[in-house]
C-alpha positions, 0 to 999 in steps of 0.5 A: 757642162762644157765640150771638154767636160762631156767629151772627157766623161765619154772618153774615159768610159772607153776603157777598151780603146781610149785615146791616150792622146785625146785624153792627155788634151782634156784632162788639164781643163776637163777634169772638173767637179762636174765630170766626177759628179757625171762618172758617180751618177752613171756609175763609171767612176772605177773604170775612169780611175783604171783608164787614167792609171793605165794611161798614165795620167792619174798625176795630172787630175786634181788629188781630190778628183783621183782620191774620190775615182780610186775610194770608187775603184777599191769599194767597188773590189770589196762589193763585187765579193759581197756580190759573188757571196750573194750569188751562191746565196741565190744558187743555193735558194733555187737549187730546185728550179733549175732550168727555170731561170736565168741570170742576167747582166750583172750577174754575169758581167760583173766577172766579165770586166776587169776586176772593180769595173763592174758592179750590180745593184741587185740580181736579175732573173729571166723567168718564163711567165708560168714558172713566176710563181715556183720562183717566187716561192722558192725565194719566199721560203729562203727568207725573201720578202717583196717590198723595197729598199727605202731610207736605208730600210726594207718597206714591204710591198703593197697588194697594189703594187705587186699587181701593177708591176707584173701588169704595167713592167714585165717584172715583179716587186723586188725580192729581198732579204737582209744579208748584212754584207759589205756594201750590200745590206741587202740582197735584191732579186728582180724576177723579169717575165717580160722582154719589154714594158708589156707581157711579151710573147712568152714563147721568146722567153721560152726559147731563150731559156732552153738555150741557157748555159752554165757560166763560172764566174769564179773559182767556185760560183757557177751560174745559170745564164744566157747563151752569149748572143741571147745575153747580148740580145737581152741586154739590148732589149733591156736598154731599148726598154728604158731608153724608149719608155716615157716613165723612164725618161720622166725618172731620168733613168733611160740613158744610164751610160753603164748600160751603154759601156756593156754594150761597148764592151761586147762590140769592142770584141765581136768579130764579123762572124759573131755579128752574123750569127747575133743578127740571124738569132736576133731576127729569129727571135723579132729583135733585129731592129731592137738591136740595131738601135742599140747598137747605132746609139752605142756606136754614136755615144762610145765609138767602138768603131766596129764599122761591121756592126754599124753597117749590119745595123743600119741594114736591118733598120733600113726603113724603120729608122724612126724607131731610133727617136721613138718614146712610148707612154704605155699607160696613156697609150701615147707615142712621142718621138724625140726632135733631137736626133742626136744620141749625145745631144739627148744624153746630155740634155737636163730634161729629155722630156722637153726634147719630145714631141707627140706622134 
């Protein structure tokens, strides 16, 4: 991709603060098939459609470009109706497990964004390690099975896969149930019992769950989720885990743009007192440095221009800036660092493993 294409891809993801003048200059030459493909790959196509529409620039792009984005937007609207039905199903399956889990990421964010901007392929649960069996049994009783969707069909997990996932990923093999809803033939539930690739300190998760809250995602469906600060901290922890763990880098799933959009959106609305409260809570949980890295990456990639957040993040990261460039290989017990420190250059690199050097 050339410079114009890269700039357009990122600008079209900044739905809160996209620069219409900049878009007007970029669209004529930048709205290419390469950019279109990247938007679908990074799950920002529906956002781009709405940004172009609100900027009055839909008529300036190629018809196929425009129609593809519109199709993504309309599909998202219908997909989210199916997703809401799945949230309702899961609530029913876990009705006897109140207080032992919190729904994460998309379960909350799909309703928080403008309609159609955000979708979710699954439902993530945060669960204390001691309660994983209770939640697993409830899901099994509701007709869920552990396994994967491959070639459009369900494949049961092997015993080895189940054990390996628990030991090395901090999460279970997905629980899956056929639901036959539009754009969601299967409902997948992931149980997370660690905030990183290791089985980290369970007291942090217990603390978060004790502060969980109920949130209404539409007129009739309520979900149990994390308190606002903890929710953001978890988003940062999840993104940081993927961005700094070698297997994710090798799969090219470490820097997916829509996950940075999640952080960008929050940075656009956080006031100074919210940032102070956030970092106070993050420091209490021992996660201030992780939040700092994610905030600084996001501000470089998708500027929300939250100068106070940048200032506080840099202060908390002082002396540990190496964390911005660190990658770990858990199985090999090795550490690497990026020789390319610019997050934008890393994001667009076709193979980020070539930018790593063993420590």
